[in-house]
C-alpha positions in Angstrom: 52.1 -43.8 -148.9 51.5 -40.3 -150.3 50.9 -37.2 -148.2 47.3 -37.0 -149.3 46.6 -40.6 -148.4 48.2 -40.2 -144.9 46.1 -37.1 -144.1 42.9 -38.9 -145.2 43.7 -41.8 -142.9 44.3 -39.5 -139.9 41.0 -37.7 -140.5 39.2 -41.0 -140.6 40.7 -42.1 -137.2 39.9 -38.7 -135.7 36.2 -39.0 -136.8 36.0 -42.5 -135.4 37.4 -41.4 -132.1 34.9 -38.5 -131.9 31.9 -40.7 -132.7 33.1 -43.2 -130.0 33.5 -40.5 -127.3 30.1 -39.1 -128.2 28.4 -42.4 -127.9 30.0 -43.1 -124.6 28.8 -39.8 -123.1 25.3 -40.4 -124.3 25.3 -43.9 -122.8 26.6 -42.6 -119.5 24.0 -39.9 -119.4 21.2 -42.5 -120.0 22.5 -44.7 -117.2 22.7 -41.8 -114.8 19.1 -40.9 -115.6 18.0 -44.5 -115.1 19.9 -44.7 -111.8 18.3 -41.4 -110.6 14.9 -42.7 -111.5 15.5 -45.9 -109.5 16.8 -43.9 -106.5 13.7 -41.7 -106.7 11.5 -44.8 -106.7 13.4 -46.3 -103.7 13.0 -43.0 -101.8 9.3 -42.8 -102.7 8.8 -46.4 -101.7 10.5 -45.9 -98.4 8.5 -42.8 -97.7 5.3 -44.6 -98.5 6.3 -47.5 -96.4 7.1 -45.2 -93.5 3.7 -43.4 -93.8 1.9 -46.7 -94.2 3.7 -48.0 -91.1 2.7 -45.1 -89.0 -0.9 -45.2 -90.2 -1.0 -48.9 -89.5 -0.1 -48.4 -85.8 -2.9 -49.2 -83.4 -4.7 -46.2 -82.1 -3.9 -47.1 -78.5 -0.2 -46.8 -79.3 -0.5 -43.3 -80.8 -2.3 -42.0 -77.6 -0.3 -44.0 -75.1 1.2 -40.8 -73.7 -2.3 -39.8 -72.5 -3.1 -43.1 -70.9 -1.9 -42.3 -67.4 -4.2 -39.3 -67.3 -7.2 -41.4 -68.4 -6.3 -44.0 -65.8 -6.3 -41.4 -63.0 -9.8 -40.1 -63.9 -12.3 -41.4 -61.4 -16.1 -41.2 -61.6 -17.9 -39.7 -58.7 -20.5 -42.3 -57.6 -22.6 -39.7 -55.6 -26.0 -39.4 -57.1 -28.0 -36.2 -57.8 -30.6 -35.9 -55.1 -34.1 -34.6 -55.4 -35.4 -32.1 -52.9 -37.4 -34.8 -51.1 -34.2 -36.9 -50.8 -32.2 -34.0 -49.6 -34.7 -33.2 -46.8 -34.9 -36.9 -45.8 -31.1 -37.0 -45.7 -31.0 -33.9 -43.5 -33.6 -35.5 -41.2 -31.5 -38.7 -41.1 -28.3 -36.8 -40.1 -30.2 -35.1 -37.4 -31.8 -38.3 -36.1 -28.5 -40.1 -36.1 -26.7 -37.3 -34.4 -24.2 -37.0 -37.3 -21.6 -34.3 -36.5 -21.3 -31.4 -39.0 -18.8 -31.9 -41.8 -17.6 -30.1 -45.0 -16.9 -33.3 -47.0 -18.9 -36.5 -46.8 -15.8 -38.6 -47.2 -14.8 -37.6 -43.7 -17.6 -39.6 -42.2 -16.7 -42.7 -40.2 -18.0 -46.1 -41.1 -20.4 -46.1 -38.1 -21.6 -42.6 -38.9 -22.4 -43.7 -42.5 -24.2 -46.8 -41.4 -26.4 -45.0 -38.9 -27.2 -42.2 -41.3 -28.1 -44.7 -44.0 -30.4 -46.6 -41.6 -32.2 -43.5 -40.6 -32.4 -42.4 -44.3 -34.1 -45.7 -45.2 -36.6 -45.0 -42.4 -37.2 -41.4 -43.6 -37.7 -42.5 -47.2 -39.8 -45.6 -46.4 -37.1 -47.9 -47.7 -36.9 -50.1 -44.6 -37.7 -53.8 -45.3 -40.6 -55.4 -43.4 -39.7 -57.1 -40.1 -39.7 -60.8 -39.8 -39.5 -62.7 -36.4 -39.0 -59.4 -34.7 -36.0 -58.4 -36.8 -35.3 -56.3 -39.8 -32.5 -57.5 -42.1 -30.5 -55.1 -44.3 -28.2 -56.4 -47.0 -24.6 -55.3 -46.5 -24.1 -54.9 -50.2 -27.1 -52.7 -50.6 -26.0 -50.6 -47.6 -22.6 -50.2 -49.3 -24.2 -49.2 -52.6 -26.3 -46.6 -50.9 -23.2 -45.2 -49.2 -21.6 -44.8 -52.6 -24.7 -43.0 -53.9 -24.9 -40.6 -50.9 -21.3 -40.2 -49.8 -19.2 -41.3 -52.7 -17.6 -44.0 -50.6 -18.2 -47.7 -49.9 -18.5 -49.5 -46.6 -15.5 -51.8 -46.9 -15.4 -52.9 -43.3 -18.9 -53.0 -41.8 -19.2 -52.6 -38.0 -21.7 -53.0 -35.3 -23.4 -49.8 -34.4 -26.1 -48.4 -32.0 -28.9 -49.3 -34.4 -27.7 -52.6 -35.9 -25.5 -55.7 -35.4 -23.5 -56.8 -38.5 -23.6 -60.6 -39.2 -20.4 -61.3 -41.0 -21.3 -64.8 -42.1 -24.5 -63.7 -43.8 -23.1 -60.2 -44.7 -26.3 -58.5 -43.4 -27.2 -55.9 -40.8 -29.8 -57.0 -38.2 -32.0 -54.5 -36.4 -34.4 -55.3 -33.7 -37.9 -54.3 -34.6 -38.2 -51.8 -31.7 -38.7 -48.1 -31.5 -35.8 -46.0 -32.6 -35.5 -42.7 -30.8 -33.8 -40.0 -32.8 -31.1 -37.7 -31.3 -32.9 -34.7 -32.8 -35.9 -34.1 -35.0 -35.3 -31.9 -38.1 -38.0 -29.8 -39.7 -37.5 -28.3 -43.2 -37.5 -24.5 -43.1 -36.3 -23.2 -46.5 -34.2 -23.8 -49.6 -31.8 -21.3 -51.2 -29.8 -21.4 -54.4 -26.2 -20.1 -54.6 -24.6 -20.6 -58.0 -24.1 -24.4 -58.2 -25.0 -24.8 -54.5 -28.4 -25.6 -53.0 -28.8 -25.0 -49.3 -31.5 -26.7 -47.3 -32.0 -25.0 -44.0 -33.4 -27.2 -41.2 -34.8 -26.4 -37.7 -33.6 -28.9 -35.1 -35.8 -29.9 -32.1 -35.4 -32.3 -29.3 -37.1 -35.7 -30.0 -39.6 -35.3 -27.2 -41.9 -32.5 -26.0 -44.1 -32.5 -29.1 -47.8 -32.0 -28.2 -51.1 -31.7 -30.1 -54.7 -31.2 -29.5 -58.0 -32.7 -30.7 -58.2 -30.1 -33.5 -55.0 -31.4 -35.0 -52.8 -28.5 -33.9 -49.2 -29.4 -33.3 -47.1 -27.7 -30.6 -43.4 -28.0 -31.0 -40.8 -27.8 -28.3 -38.3 -25.0 -28.4 -35.9 -25.2 -31.3 -32.4 -26.2 -30.2 -30.4 -25.4 -33.3 -30.4 -25.0 -37.0 -28.5 -26.8 -39.7 -27.9 -26.6 -43.4 -27.6 -29.5 -45.8 -25.4 -28.5 -48.8 -25.6 -29.9 -52.3 -23.2 -29.0 -55.0 -24.5 -29.7 -58.6 -27.2 -31.8 -56.9 -24.8 -34.0 -54.9 -24.2 -34.0 -51.1 -21.3 -31.7 -50.2 -21.8 -30.9 -46.5 -23.9 -30.8 -43.3 -23.2 -27.5 -41.5 -24.5 -25.6 -38.5 -26.7 -22.8 -39.6 
């Protein structure tokens, strides 16, 4: 083989190797791009799946941390009282001899029962007598305790005004004359921020006199008391 022929063959081999290496690098780059695209799709798919998974969670699960606070919230069952109801309640406390208090939840079961019975008499809510007796539903008494005092009568008891029949779950009163411990007469009302103060004049239950002209003569006032409402709800019964 001549020198010229040998050089030509070597050049051809060199060119072939160059073309092979160039093709290999182009193929590798293409594969890398495709792999990167697949990885990007996988990542995007995972992110979408994660987002969709979070958004698909029930709402209760996402706010479960606040659940204990919601469970602890309690609704105040005390009702907003009108002025007429407030005055009647003050008169009931006076008639029942209810001691002064700063929180209605401190009242005993007997004190609640007697105050409610007098309140029903003051507001005309007492049922009609039958066979010389007045029957009051224990459930209705308990509901009224919730409306006035924010508590329920869970264990009813006999009291001075009524006997509790456990078989029928009713209070039974004799249809006789109930003499109040003290008579309350409304004097004035005063507003202090969210508080309403009803001032009452307290008198002994006897000693009231009148004449043929309709004039009324009261006995001497023994004390004064104030019924306190906060945002319209019973908050206290204080000496005043």
